[in-house]
N, CA, C and O atoms as CSV, one atom per row, in Angstrom:
chain,resi,resn,atom,element,x,y,z
A,1,UNK,N,N,-53.992,-14.706,20.682
A,1,UNK,CA,C,-54.306,-14.262,19.349
A,1,UNK,C,C,-55.213,-15.284,18.686
A,1,UNK,O,O,-54.983,-16.486,18.823
A,2,UNK,N,N,-56.220,-14.844,17.981
A,2,UNK,CA,C,-57.178,-15.722,17.334
A,2,UNK,C,C,-56.549,-16.367,16.112
A,2,UNK,O,O,-55.630,-15.815,15.508
A,3,UNK,N,N,-57.059,-17.556,15.751
A,3,UNK,CA,C,-56.525,-18.304,14.630
A,3,UNK,C,C,-56.593,-17.492,13.341
A,3,UNK,O,O,-55.643,-17.501,12.559
A,4,UNK,N,N,-57.701,-16.790,13.106
A,4,UNK,CA,C,-57.848,-15.995,11.899
A,4,UNK,C,C,-56.791,-14.915,11.786
A,4,UNK,O,O,-56.262,-14.683,10.699
A,5,UNK,N,N,-56.477,-14.256,12.876
A,5,UNK,CA,C,-55.476,-13.194,12.830
A,5,UNK,C,C,-54.083,-13.772,12.620
A,5,UNK,O,O,-53.224,-13.102,12.046
A,6,UNK,N,N,-53.837,-15.012,13.076
A,6,UNK,CA,C,-52.552,-15.662,12.812
A,6,UNK,C,C,-52.393,-15.917,11.325
A,6,UNK,O,O,-51.324,-15.674,10.764
A,7,UNK,N,N,-53.444,-16.403,10.685
A,7,UNK,CA,C,-53.410,-16.652,9.247
A,7,UNK,C,C,-53.237,-15.344,8.487
A,7,UNK,O,O,-52.513,-15.285,7.493
A,8,UNK,N,N,-53.904,-14.298,8.958
A,8,UNK,CA,C,-53.763,-12.979,8.331
A,8,UNK,C,C,-52.321,-12.500,8.419
A,8,UNK,O,O,-51.776,-11.969,7.452
A,9,UNK,N,N,-51.701,-12.690,9.591
A,9,UNK,CA,C,-50.308,-12.257,9.791
A,9,UNK,C,C,-49.382,-13.051,8.880
A,9,UNK,O,O,-48.464,-12.478,8.293
A,10,UNK,N,N,-49.599,-14.357,8.749
A,10,UNK,CA,C,-48.780,-15.185,7.872
A,10,UNK,C,C,-48.943,-14.732,6.423
A,10,UNK,O,O,-47.961,-14.660,5.684
A,11,UNK,N,N,-50.162,-14.430,6.014
A,11,UNK,CA,C,-50.406,-13.945,4.650
A,11,UNK,C,C,-49.718,-12.608,4.407
A,11,UNK,O,O,-49.164,-12.365,3.334
A,12,UNK,N,N,-49.760,-11.747,5.416
A,12,UNK,CA,C,-49.102,-10.435,5.301
A,12,UNK,C,C,-47.593,-10.601,5.111
A,12,UNK,O,O,-47.000,-9.954,4.247
A,13,UNK,N,N,-46.980,-11.459,5.909
A,13,UNK,CA,C,-45.536,-11.684,5.799
A,13,UNK,C,C,-45.210,-12.353,4.463
A,13,UNK,O,O,-44.185,-12.049,3.852
A,14,UNK,N,N,-46.079,-13.265,4.004
A,14,UNK,CA,C,-45.871,-13.888,2.696
A,14,UNK,C,C,-45.832,-12.828,1.588
A,14,UNK,O,O,-44.993,-12.884,0.689
A,15,UNK,N,N,-46.754,-11.863,1.671
A,15,UNK,CA,C,-46.767,-10.786,0.664
A,15,UNK,C,C,-45.487,-9.947,0.739
A,15,UNK,O,O,-44.955,-9.537,-0.293
A,16,UNK,N,N,-44.990,-9.690,1.955
A,16,UNK,CA,C,-43.736,-8.941,2.100
A,16,UNK,C,C,-42.586,-9.689,1.434
A,16,UNK,O,O,-41.768,-9.079,0.744
A,17,UNK,N,N,-42.515,-11.017,1.637
A,17,UNK,CA,C,-41.475,-11.827,0.996
A,17,UNK,C,C,-41.626,-11.812,-0.517
A,17,UNK,O,O,-40.634,-11.712,-1.239
A,18,UNK,N,N,-42.854,-11.911,-1.001
A,18,UNK,CA,C,-43.085,-11.905,-2.449
A,18,UNK,C,C,-42.615,-10.592,-3.074
A,18,UNK,O,O,-41.965,-10.589,-4.120
A,19,UNK,N,N,-42.953,-9.466,-2.414
A,19,UNK,CA,C,-42.505,-8.160,-2.932
A,19,UNK,C,C,-40.987,-8.080,-2.943
A,19,UNK,O,O,-40.399,-7.619,-3.921
A,20,UNK,N,N,-40.346,-8.525,-1.867
A,20,UNK,CA,C,-38.894,-8.474,-1.783
A,20,UNK,C,C,-38.263,-9.357,-2.859
A,20,UNK,O,O,-37.322,-8.939,-3.534
A,21,UNK,N,N,-38.772,-10.561,-3.018
A,21,UNK,CA,C,-38.208,-11.484,-4.016
A,21,UNK,C,C,-38.381,-10.952,-5.434
A,21,UNK,O,O,-37.537,-11.185,-6.300
A,22,UNK,N,N,-39.462,-10.248,-5.663
A,22,UNK,CA,C,-39.741,-9.714,-6.994
A,22,UNK,C,C,-38.752,-8.595,-7.363
A,22,UNK,O,O,-38.379,-8.453,-8.527
A,23,UNK,N,N,-38.335,-7.810,-6.374
A,23,UNK,CA,C,-37.533,-6.618,-6.639
A,23,UNK,C,C,-36.056,-6.742,-6.278
A,23,UNK,O,O,-35.307,-5.792,-6.506
A,24,UNK,N,N,-35.615,-7.830,-5.743
A,24,UNK,CA,C,-34.230,-7.954,-5.273
A,24,UNK,C,C,-33.301,-8.405,-6.392
A,24,UNK,O,O,-33.715,-9.099,-7.321
A,25,UNK,N,N,-32.050,-8.002,-6.289
A,25,UNK,CA,C,-31.059,-8.583,-7.210
A,25,UNK,C,C,-30.799,-10.042,-6.815
A,25,UNK,O,O,-30.791,-10.371,-5.629
A,26,UNK,N,N,-30.589,-10.902,-7.793
A,26,UNK,CA,C,-30.344,-12.320,-7.535
A,26,UNK,C,C,-29.155,-12.499,-6.585
A,26,UNK,O,O,-28.140,-11.814,-6.706
A,27,UNK,N,N,-29.299,-13.427,-5.646
A,27,UNK,CA,C,-28.206,-13.725,-4.713
A,27,UNK,C,C,-28.186,-12.850,-3.471
A,27,UNK,O,O,-27.333,-13.031,-2.603
A,28,UNK,N,N,-29.123,-11.892,-3.374
A,28,UNK,CA,C,-29.190,-11.008,-2.215
A,28,UNK,C,C,-29.735,-11.776,-1.018
A,28,UNK,O,O,-30.693,-12.539,-1.138
A,29,UNK,N,N,-29.111,-11.562,0.135
A,29,UNK,CA,C,-29.575,-12.217,1.352
A,29,UNK,C,C,-30.892,-11.614,1.822
A,29,UNK,O,O,-31.197,-10.451,1.560
A,30,UNK,N,N,-31.662,-12.439,2.524
A,30,UNK,CA,C,-32.938,-11.971,3.065
A,30,UNK,C,C,-32.652,-10.922,4.138
A,30,UNK,O,O,-31.852,-11.170,5.040
A,31,UNK,N,N,-33.296,-9.748,4.057
A,31,UNK,CA,C,-33.071,-8.699,5.066
A,31,UNK,C,C,-33.503,-9.160,6.459
A,31,UNK,O,O,-34.425,-9.961,6.609
A,32,UNK,N,N,-32.822,-8.640,7.461
A,32,UNK,CA,C,-33.103,-9.027,8.844
A,32,UNK,C,C,-34.545,-8.727,9.237
A,32,UNK,O,O,-35.134,-9.474,10.018
A,33,UNK,N,N,-35.131,-7.638,8.706
A,33,UNK,CA,C,-36.527,-7.306,9.039
A,33,UNK,C,C,-37.473,-8.426,8.603
A,33,UNK,O,O,-38.419,-8.759,9.317
A,34,UNK,N,N,-37.212,-9.008,7.419
A,34,UNK,CA,C,-38.054,-10.101,6.949
A,34,UNK,C,C,-37.831,-11.359,7.791
A,34,UNK,O,O,-38.780,-12.085,8.089
A,35,UNK,N,N,-36.573,-11.616,8.173
A,35,UNK,CA,C,-36.311,-12.762,9.051
A,35,UNK,C,C,-37.029,-12.593,10.378
A,35,UNK,O,O,-37.588,-13.551,10.913
A,36,UNK,N,N,-37.016,-11.389,10.907
A,36,UNK,CA,C,-37.698,-11.143,12.182
A,36,UNK,C,C,-39.199,-11.392,12.050
A,36,UNK,O,O,-39.811,-12.006,12.924
A,37,UNK,N,N,-39.781,-10.919,10.967
A,37,UNK,CA,C,-41.218,-11.131,10.738
A,37,UNK,C,C,-41.515,-12.624,10.599
A,37,UNK,O,O,-42.490,-13.122,11.160
A,38,UNK,N,N,-40.670,-13.335,9.848
A,38,UNK,CA,C,-40.860,-14.774,9.667
A,38,UNK,C,C,-40.721,-15.513,10.992
A,38,UNK,O,O,-41.468,-16.454,11.263
A,39,UNK,N,N,-39.778,-15.095,11.806
A,39,UNK,CA,C,-39.551,-15.732,13.102
A,39,UNK,C,C,-40.736,-15.517,14.026
A,39,UNK,O,O,-41.160,-16.446,14.714
A,40,UNK,N,N,-41.276,-14.306,14.052
A,40,UNK,CA,C,-42.451,-14.023,14.883
A,40,UNK,C,C,-43.639,-14.886,14.464
A,40,UNK,O,O,-44.333,-15.459,15.305
A,41,UNK,N,N,-43.860,-14.969,13.166
A,41,UNK,CA,C,-44.964,-15.793,12.667
A,41,UNK,C,C,-44.693,-17.267,12.972
A,41,UNK,O,O,-45.612,-18.009,13.319
A,42,UNK,N,N,-43.440,-17.689,12.845
A,42,UNK,CA,C,-43.076,-19.069,13.155
A,42,UNK,C,C,-43.381,-19.422,14.594
A,42,UNK,O,O,-43.802,-20.541,14.887
A,43,UNK,N,N,-43.170,-18.468,15.503
A,43,UNK,CA,C,-43.495,-18.688,16.916
A,43,UNK,C,C,-45.004,-18.817,17.110
A,43,UNK,O,O,-45.452,-19.533,18.005
A,44,UNK,N,N,-45.779,-18.139,16.294
A,44,UNK,CA,C,-47.232,-18.126,16.452
A,44,UNK,C,C,-47.920,-19.325,15.800
A,44,UNK,O,O,-48.761,-19.976,16.418
A,45,UNK,N,N,-47.558,-19.611,14.548
A,45,UNK,CA,C,-48.293,-20.637,13.800
A,45,UNK,C,C,-47.505,-21.921,13.585
A,45,UNK,O,O,-48.051,-22.910,13.096
A,46,UNK,N,N,-46.240,-21.914,13.942
A,46,UNK,CA,C,-45.406,-23.102,13.780
A,46,UNK,C,C,-44.364,-22.914,12.700
A,46,UNK,O,O,-44.606,-22.272,11.678
A,47,UNK,N,N,-43.206,-23.486,12.946
A,47,UNK,CA,C,-42.074,-23.321,12.036
A,47,UNK,C,C,-42.325,-24.023,10.705
A,47,UNK,O,O,-42.036,-23.462,9.649
A,48,UNK,N,N,-42.855,-25.233,10.743
A,48,UNK,CA,C,-43.046,-26.000,9.511
A,48,UNK,C,C,-43.976,-25.277,8.537
A,48,UNK,O,O,-43.646,-25.104,7.363
A,49,UNK,N,N,-45.129,-24.862,9.030
A,49,UNK,CA,C,-46.105,-24.180,8.167
A,49,UNK,C,C,-45.526,-22.865,7.642
A,49,UNK,O,O,-45.686,-22.536,6.466
A,50,UNK,N,N,-44.850,-22.112,8.525
A,50,UNK,CA,C,-44.277,-20.830,8.123
A,50,UNK,C,C,-43.208,-21.020,7.061
A,50,UNK,O,O,-43.192,-20.306,6.059
A,51,UNK,N,N,-42.313,-21.979,7.272
A,51,UNK,CA,C,-41.250,-22.237,6.293
A,51,UNK,C,C,-41.835,-22.634,4.943
A,51,UNK,O,O,-41.344,-22.212,3.896
A,52,UNK,N,N,-42.879,-23.442,4.977
A,52,UNK,CA,C,-43.508,-23.889,3.731
A,52,UNK,C,C,-44.165,-22.718,3.000
A,52,UNK,O,O,-43.952,-22.538,1.801
A,53,UNK,N,N,-44.960,-21.925,3.715
A,53,UNK,CA,C,-45.687,-20.822,3.086
A,53,UNK,C,C,-44.736,-19.744,2.570
A,53,UNK,O,O,-44.978,-19.149,1.520
A,54,UNK,N,N,-43.642,-19.492,3.319
A,54,UNK,CA,C,-42.706,-18.426,2.939
A,54,UNK,C,C,-41.547,-18.926,2.074
A,54,UNK,O,O,-40.669,-18.151,1.695
A,55,UNK,N,N,-41.549,-20.225,1.764
A,55,UNK,CA,C,-40.471,-20.840,0.970
A,55,UNK,C,C,-39.101,-20.589,1.595
A,55,UNK,O,O,-38.166,-20.138,0.935
A,56,UNK,N,N,-39.014,-20.895,2.886
A,56,UNK,CA,C,-37.762,-20.738,3.625
A,56,UNK,C,C,-37.226,-22.097,4.031
A,56,UNK,O,O,-37.971,-23.075,4.096
A,57,UNK,N,N,-35.935,-22.155,4.304
A,57,UNK,CA,C,-35.321,-23.380,4.801
A,57,UNK,C,C,-35.839,-23.642,6.214
A,57,UNK,O,O,-35.668,-22.817,7.112
A,58,UNK,N,N,-36.471,-24.798,6.399
A,58,UNK,CA,C,-37.073,-25.145,7.691
A,58,UNK,C,C,-36.056,-25.062,8.821
A,58,UNK,O,O,-36.344,-24.490,9.872
A,59,UNK,N,N,-34.873,-25.626,8.615
A,59,UNK,CA,C,-33.882,-25.703,9.687
A,59,UNK,C,C,-33.324,-24.338,10.067
A,59,UNK,O,O,-33.041,-24.091,11.239
A,60,UNK,N,N,-33.164,-23.454,9.092
A,60,UNK,CA,C,-32.698,-22.096,9.392
A,60,UNK,C,C,-33.763,-21.348,10.188
A,60,UNK,O,O,-33.453,-20.685,11.178
A,61,UNK,N,N,-35.020,-21.455,9.753
A,61,UNK,CA,C,-36.099,-20.784,10.468
A,61,UNK,C,C,-36.267,-21.369,11.867
A,61,UNK,O,O,-36.490,-20.627,12.823
A,62,UNK,N,N,-36.163,-22.679,11.994
A,62,UNK,CA,C,-36.289,-23.301,13.313
A,62,UNK,C,C,-35.188,-22.808,14.251
A,62,UNK,O,O,-35.460,-22.494,15.410
A,63,UNK,N,N,-33.963,-22.737,13.766
A,63,UNK,CA,C,-32.841,-22.255,14.585
A,63,UNK,C,C,-33.084,-20.812,15.026
A,63,UNK,O,O,-32.870,-20.475,16.190
A,64,UNK,N,N,-33.521,-19.980,14.121
A,64,UNK,CA,C,-33.794,-18.583,14.465
A,64,UNK,C,C,-34.949,-18.478,15.466
A,64,UNK,O,O,-34.889,-17.695,16.414
A,65,UNK,N,N,-35.997,-19.273,15.246
A,65,UNK,CA,C,-37.151,-19.254,16.147
A,65,UNK,C,C,-36.753,-19.733,17.538
A,65,UNK,O,O,-37.137,-19.119,18.533
A,66,UNK,N,N,-35.996,-20.808,17.621
A,66,UNK,CA,C,-35.544,-21.307,18.925
A,66,UNK,C,C,-34.703,-20.271,19.640
A,66,UNK,O,O,-34.813,-20.108,20.855
A,67,UNK,N,N,-33.860,-19.565,18.889
A,67,UNK,CA,C,-33.015,-18.531,19.471
A,67,UNK,C,C,-33.859,-17.408,20.077
A,67,UNK,O,O,-33.571,-16.929,21.174
A,68,UNK,N,N,-34.893,-16.997,19.359
A,68,UNK,CA,C,-35.782,-15.943,19.857
A,68,UNK,C,C,-36.515,-16.412,21.107
A,68,UNK,O,O,-36.630,-15.670,22.082
A,69,UNK,N,N,-37.008,-17.642,21.074
A,69,UNK,CA,C,-37.749,-18.158,22.218
A,69,UNK,C,C,-36.865,-18.284,23.454
A,69,UNK,O,O,-37.338,-18.067,24.569
A,70,UNK,N,N,-35.600,-18.627,23.280
A,70,UNK,CA,C,-34.676,-18.728,24.409
A,70,UNK,C,C,-34.373,-17.357,25.009
A,70,UNK,O,O,-34.157,-17.236,26.215
A,71,UNK,N,N,-34.358,-16.330,24.167
A,71,UNK,CA,C,-34.060,-14.974,24.639
A,71,UNK,C,C,-35.228,-14.323,25.352
A,71,UNK,O,O,-35.032,-13.450,26.197
A,72,UNK,N,N,-36.444,-14.741,25.018
A,72,UNK,CA,C,-37.623,-14.154,25.649
A,72,UNK,C,C,-37.631,-14.484,27.134
A,72,UNK,O,O,-37.341,-15.616,27.521
A,73,UNK,N,N,-37.960,-13.502,27.966
A,73,UNK,CA,C,-38.069,-13.826,29.387
A,73,UNK,C,C,-39.241,-14.771,29.606
A,73,UNK,O,O,-40.256,-14.696,28.913
A,74,UNK,N,N,-39.085,-15.650,30.568
A,74,UNK,CA,C,-40.172,-16.584,30.877
A,74,UNK,C,C,-41.406,-15.783,31.239
A,74,UNK,O,O,-41.319,-14.763,31.923
A,75,UNK,N,N,-42.545,-16.245,30.784
A,75,UNK,CA,C,-43.787,-15.538,31.111
A,75,UNK,C,C,-43.969,-15.547,32.615
A,75,UNK,O,O,-43.774,-16.558,33.291
A,76,UNK,N,N,-44.349,-14.391,33.108
A,76,UNK,CA,C,-44.565,-14.270,34.544
A,76,UNK,C,C,-45.752,-15.127,34.941
A,76,UNK,O,O,-46.861,-14.946,34.438
A,77,UNK,N,N,-45.511,-16.051,35.838
A,77,UNK,CA,C,-46.607,-16.874,36.343
A,77,UNK,C,C,-47.465,-16.022,37.267
A,77,UNK,O,O,-46.969,-15.125,37.949
A,78,UNK,N,N,-48.745,-16.314,37.275
A,78,UNK,CA,C,-49.641,-15.585,38.154
A,78,UNK,C,C,-49.273,-15.934,39.592
A,78,UNK,O,O,-49.160,-17.116,39.917
A,79,UNK,N,N,-49.084,-14.948,40.460
A,79,UNK,CA,C,-48.701,-15.245,41.830
A,79,UNK,C,C,-49.738,-16.140,42.501
A,79,UNK,O,O,-50.937,-16.006,42.262
A,80,UNK,N,N,-49.259,-17.059,43.348
A,80,UNK,CA,C,-50.153,-17.998,44.015
A,80,UNK,C,C,-51.215,-17.294,44.839
A,80,UNK,O,O,-52.355,-17.754,44.900
A,81,UNK,N,N,-50.852,-16.166,45.486
A,81,UNK,CA,C,-51.843,-15.498,46.316
A,81,UNK,C,C,-52.984,-14.904,45.491
A,81,UNK,O,O,-54.039,-14.597,46.046
A,82,UNK,N,N,-52.798,-14.734,44.177
A,82,UNK,CA,C,-53.858,-14.200,43.330
A,82,UNK,C,C,-54.851,-15.292,42.922
A,82,UNK,O,O,-55.954,-14.993,42.464
A,83,UNK,N,N,-54.452,-16.566,43.090
A,83,UNK,CA,C,-55.346,-17.662,42.738
A,83,UNK,C,C,-56.250,-17.993,43.915
A,83,UNK,O,O,-55.890,-17.752,45.067
A,84,UNK,N,N,-57.412,-18.541,43.631
A,84,UNK,CA,C,-58.293,-18.961,44.716
A,84,UNK,C,C,-57.636,-20.081,45.526
A,84,UNK,O,O,-56.666,-20.698,45.086
A,85,UNK,N,N,-58.172,-20.322,46.689
A,85,UNK,CA,C,-57.646,-21.381,47.542
A,85,UNK,C,C,-57.653,-22.696,46.775
A,85,UNK,O,O,-58.620,-23.006,46.080
A,86,UNK,N,N,-56.583,-23.464,46.897
A,86,UNK,CA,C,-56.466,-24.720,46.177
A,86,UNK,C,C,-55.553,-24.600,44.972
A,86,UNK,O,O,-55.180,-25.618,44.389
A,87,UNK,N,N,-55.175,-23.377,44.575
A,87,UNK,CA,C,-54.222,-23.181,43.493
A,87,UNK,C,C,-54.767,-23.377,42.096
A,87,UNK,O,O,-53.991,-23.559,41.159
A,88,UNK,N,N,-56.076,-23.345,41.927
A,88,UNK,CA,C,-56.611,-23.449,40.575
A,88,UNK,C,C,-57.710,-22.431,40.382
A,88,UNK,O,O,-58.273,-21.904,41.342
A,89,UNK,N,N,-58.001,-22.170,39.140
A,89,UNK,CA,C,-59.023,-21.203,38.777
A,89,UNK,C,C,-60.049,-21.908,37.912
A,89,UNK,O,O,-59.695,-22.461,36.870
A,90,UNK,N,N,-61.284,-21.905,38.305
A,90,UNK,CA,C,-62.340,-22.550,37.537
A,90,UNK,C,C,-62.851,-21.577,36.485
A,90,UNK,O,O,-63.170,-20.426,36.785
A,91,UNK,N,N,-62.923,-22.052,35.266
A,91,UNK,CA,C,-63.444,-21.254,34.162
A,91,UNK,C,C,-64.656,-21.982,33.622
A,91,UNK,O,O,-64.501,-22.977,32.914
A,92,UNK,N,N,-65.866,-21.517,33.932
A,92,UNK,CA,C,-67.054,-22.223,33.450
A,92,UNK,C,C,-67.214,-22.052,31.945
A,92,UNK,O,O,-67.357,-20.934,31.451
A,93,UNK,N,N,-67.188,-23.175,31.216
A,93,UNK,CA,C,-67.313,-23.140,29.767
A,93,UNK,C,C,-68.631,-23.718,29.284
A,93,UNK,O,O,-69.158,-23.293,28.255
A,94,UNK,N,N,-69.170,-24.689,30.022
A,94,UNK,CA,C,-70.363,-25.402,29.568
A,94,UNK,C,C,-71.313,-25.606,30.734
A,94,UNK,O,O,-70.979,-25.346,31.890
A,95,UNK,N,N,-72.480,-26.069,30.406
A,95,UNK,CA,C,-73.477,-26.351,31.442
A,95,UNK,C,C,-72.977,-27.468,32.347
A,95,UNK,O,O,-72.417,-28.448,31.856
A,96,UNK,N,N,-73.167,-27.343,33.673
A,96,UNK,CA,C,-72.660,-28.341,34.589
A,96,UNK,C,C,-73.301,-29.712,34.459
A,96,UNK,O,O,-72.740,-30.685,34.962
A,97,UNK,N,N,-74.448,-29.833,33.808
A,97,UNK,CA,C,-75.099,-31.137,33.688
A,97,UNK,C,C,-74.540,-31.966,32.526
A,97,UNK,O,O,-74.937,-33.117,32.348
A,98,UNK,N,N,-73.631,-31.401,31.738
A,98,UNK,CA,C,-73.061,-32.102,30.589
A,98,UNK,C,C,-72.051,-33.149,31.038
A,98,UNK,O,O,-71.548,-33.073,32.159
A,99,UNK,N,N,-71.738,-34.141,30.171
A,99,UNK,CA,C,-70.716,-35.134,30.509
A,99,UNK,C,C,-69.362,-34.460,30.752
A,99,UNK,O,O,-69.057,-33.423,30.162
A,100,UNK,N,N,-68.567,-35.060,31.622
A,100,UNK,CA,C,-67.286,-34.474,32.007
A,100,UNK,C,C,-66.146,-35.154,31.259
A,100,UNK,O,O,-66.203,-36.349,30.973
A,101,UNK,N,N,-65.107,-34.377,30.946
A,101,UNK,CA,C,-63.913,-34.887,30.306
A,101,UNK,C,C,-62.702,-34.250,30.987
A,101,UNK,O,O,-62.736,-33.077,31.357
A,102,UNK,N,N,-61.642,-35.024,31.148
A,102,UNK,CA,C,-60.424,-34.508,31.767
A,102,UNK,C,C,-59.292,-34.622,30.756
A,102,UNK,O,O,-59.065,-35.686,30.180
A,103,UNK,N,N,-58.585,-33.519,30.547
A,103,UNK,CA,C,-57.443,-33.466,29.649
A,103,UNK,C,C,-56.211,-33.208,30.495
A,103,UNK,O,O,-56.140,-32.197,31.194
A,104,UNK,N,N,-55.240,-34.111,30.439
A,104,UNK,CA,C,-53.999,-33.937,31.184
A,104,UNK,C,C,-52.844,-33.926,30.195
A,104,UNK,O,O,-52.739,-34.794,29.329
A,105,UNK,N,N,-51.976,-32.925,30.339
A,105,UNK,CA,C,-50.817,-32.776,29.457
A,105,UNK,C,C,-49.577,-32.656,30.327
A,105,UNK,O,O,-49.580,-31.955,31.339
A,106,UNK,N,N,-48.507,-33.353,29.921
A,106,UNK,CA,C,-47.235,-33.258,30.619
A,106,UNK,C,C,-46.141,-33.058,29.591
A,106,UNK,O,O,-46.095,-33.769,28.587
A,107,UNK,N,N,-45.248,-32.085,29.833
A,107,UNK,CA,C,-44.157,-31.867,28.899
A,107,UNK,C,C,-42.930,-32.667,29.338
A,107,UNK,O,O,-42.918,-33.231,30.432
A,108,UNK,N,N,-41.893,-32.718,28.487
A,108,UNK,CA,C,-40.709,-33.523,28.813
A,108,UNK,C,C,-40.008,-33.097,30.110
A,108,UNK,O,O,-39.293,-33.897,30.714
A,109,UNK,N,N,-40.204,-31.852,30.539
A,109,UNK,CA,C,-39.568,-31.378,31.776
A,109,UNK,C,C,-40.376,-31.751,33.013
A,109,UNK,O,O,-39.933,-31.515,34.137
A,110,UNK,N,N,-41.548,-32.326,32.817
A,110,UNK,CA,C,-42.362,-32.751,33.941
A,110,UNK,C,C,-43.463,-31.778,34.333
A,110,UNK,O,O,-44.231,-32.057,35.254
A,111,UNK,N,N,-43.554,-30.646,33.652
A,111,UNK,CA,C,-44.628,-29.693,33.955
A,111,UNK,C,C,-45.953,-30.307,33.511
A,111,UNK,O,O,-46.044,-30.894,32.432
A,112,UNK,N,N,-46.966,-30.169,34.340
A,112,UNK,CA,C,-48.260,-30.781,34.054
A,112,UNK,C,C,-49.366,-29.745,34.004
A,112,UNK,O,O,-49.325,-28.716,34.678
A,113,UNK,N,N,-50.351,-30.054,33.182
A,113,UNK,CA,C,-51.548,-29.229,33.100
A,113,UNK,C,C,-52.735,-30.173,33.078
A,113,UNK,O,O,-52.756,-31.132,32.307
A,114,UNK,N,N,-53.722,-29.906,33.920
A,114,UNK,CA,C,-54.934,-30.714,33.968
A,114,UNK,C,C,-56.119,-29.781,33.759
A,114,UNK,O,O,-56.274,-28.784,34.464
A,115,UNK,N,N,-56.953,-30.122,32.779
A,115,UNK,CA,C,-58.126,-29.323,32.459
A,115,UNK,C,C,-59.339,-30.236,32.534
A,115,UNK,O,O,-59.369,-31.291,31.901
A,116,UNK,N,N,-60.328,-29.832,33.302
A,116,UNK,CA,C,-61.578,-30.591,33.402
A,116,UNK,C,C,-62.654,-29.827,32.640
A,116,UNK,O,O,-62.885,-28.643,32.882
A,117,UNK,N,N,-63.302,-30.521,31.721
A,117,UNK,CA,C,-64.319,-29.884,30.883
A,117,UNK,C,C,-65.626,-30.642,30.981
A,117,UNK,O,O,-65.648,-31.856,31.186
A,118,UNK,N,N,-66.698,-29.914,30.833
A,118,UNK,CA,C,-68.025,-30.526,30.762
A,118,UNK,C,C,-68.646,-30.126,29.430
A,118,UNK,O,O,-68.628,-28.956,29.049
A,119,UNK,N,N,-69.185,-31.096,28.738
A,119,UNK,CA,C,-69.877,-30.826,27.477
A,119,UNK,C,C,-68.955,-30.589,26.302
A,119,UNK,O,O,-69.393,-30.052,25.284
A,120,UNK,N,N,-67.691,-30.972,26.408
A,120,UNK,CA,C,-66.755,-30.749,25.309
A,120,UNK,C,C,-66.824,-31.891,24.308
A,120,UNK,O,O,-66.944,-33.055,24.692
A,121,UNK,N,N,-66.749,-31.564,23.045
A,121,UNK,CA,C,-66.706,-32.578,21.992
A,121,UNK,C,C,-65.245,-32.926,21.723
A,121,UNK,O,O,-64.361,-32.183,22.148
A,122,UNK,N,N,-64.965,-34.026,21.036
A,122,UNK,CA,C,-63.575,-34.346,20.690
A,122,UNK,C,C,-62.899,-33.220,19.906
A,122,UNK,O,O,-61.703,-32.983,20.076
A,123,UNK,N,N,-63.647,-32.531,19.057
A,123,UNK,CA,C,-63.068,-31.415,18.300
A,123,UNK,C,C,-62.632,-30.296,19.237
A,123,UNK,O,O,-61.574,-29.699,19.038
A,124,UNK,N,N,-63.449,-30.003,20.269
A,124,UNK,CA,C,-63.078,-28.982,21.247
A,124,UNK,C,C,-61.800,-29.386,21.957
A,124,UNK,O,O,-60.902,-28.566,22.148
A,125,UNK,N,N,-61.719,-30.653,22.350
A,125,UNK,CA,C,-60.539,-31.130,23.073
A,125,UNK,C,C,-59.284,-31.044,22.219
A,125,UNK,O,O,-58.223,-30.647,22.702
A,126,UNK,N,N,-59.407,-31.418,20.946
A,126,UNK,CA,C,-58.248,-31.358,20.058
A,126,UNK,C,C,-57.773,-29.921,19.899
A,126,UNK,O,O,-56.574,-29.651,19.972
A,127,UNK,N,N,-58.701,-29.005,19.684
A,127,UNK,CA,C,-58.346,-27.594,19.538
A,127,UNK,C,C,-57.698,-27.067,20.805
A,127,UNK,O,O,-56.677,-26.383,20.742
A,128,UNK,N,N,-58.280,-27.379,21.952
A,128,UNK,CA,C,-57.732,-26.934,23.222
A,128,UNK,C,C,-56.345,-27.503,23.446
A,128,UNK,O,O,-55.436,-26.771,23.838
A,129,UNK,N,N,-56.163,-28.795,23.205
A,129,UNK,CA,C,-54.868,-29.437,23.415
A,129,UNK,C,C,-53.805,-28.830,22.502
A,129,UNK,O,O,-52.694,-28.542,22.947
A,130,UNK,N,N,-54.143,-28.635,21.231
A,130,UNK,CA,C,-53.165,-28.041,20.288
A,130,UNK,C,C,-52.798,-26.624,20.702
A,130,UNK,O,O,-51.631,-26.239,20.628
A,131,UNK,N,N,-53.773,-25.854,21.133
A,131,UNK,CA,C,-53.512,-24.473,21.551
A,131,UNK,C,C,-52.616,-24.445,22.776
A,131,UNK,O,O,-51.629,-23.709,22.811
A,132,UNK,N,N,-52.954,-25.241,23.777
A,132,UNK,CA,C,-52.144,-25.269,24.993
A,132,UNK,C,C,-50.744,-25.761,24.680
A,132,UNK,O,O,-49.764,-25.189,25.159
A,133,UNK,N,N,-50.638,-26.813,23.883
A,133,UNK,CA,C,-49.334,-27.391,23.577
A,133,UNK,C,C,-48.482,-26.382,22.809
A,133,UNK,O,O,-47.283,-26.278,23.066
A,134,UNK,N,N,-49.078,-25.629,21.864
A,134,UNK,CA,C,-48.293,-24.658,21.091
A,134,UNK,C,C,-47.814,-23.527,21.979
A,134,UNK,O,O,-46.731,-22.990,21.751
A,135,UNK,N,N,-48.587,-23.151,22.984
A,135,UNK,CA,C,-48.152,-22.097,23.902
A,135,UNK,C,C,-47.023,-22.582,24.798
A,135,UNK,O,O,-46.175,-21.790,25.209
A,136,UNK,N,N,-47.003,-23.870,25.104
A,136,UNK,CA,C,-45.986,-24.426,25.979
A,136,UNK,C,C,-44.681,-24.675,25.247
A,136,UNK,O,O,-43.631,-24.792,25.880
A,137,UNK,N,N,-44.727,-24.758,23.931
A,137,UNK,CA,C,-43.515,-25.072,23.154
A,137,UNK,C,C,-42.587,-23.893,23.075
A,137,UNK,O,O,-41.525,-23.984,22.460
C-alpha cells in the first residue's frame, strides 16, 4: 500500500472516531467496528501514530494490534523452486554504472535480509529500510 493511501485511511478512521465521539452518550465504550478499523490502521502506519491521531490509549491499541498480528497466518513465502538459481531475485532499480550500496537487516529472531542497491541516496535507503522493517514487525 502506498504511503498516501495509508494517510488517507488514517484520516478516514479519524473522521469515523470524530463522528462517533460527537454523537455518543458520555461513558459509552468504543464500538468494536471502530477498534477493528483502528487496529488495521495501527498495523499499517504504526501504533504510536495511530493512537496519537485517534486519541486512543497507546497500550490498549498496541495490545489489540499485537493480538491481530498473532492471529494472522504467516505470509506464504515464495516457494524456493519459483526463485531463480541461487535463491534470490534481482530487481533492477537503477543504472548499473551507479555507486553500489548494501543494506543488511537482521531481526531479533535471526532472520536476515540483504539488499544491494546501485545509485541509491541516503533518503532512498532510509525509506526502504523503514518500509521493510515495518513489514517485518
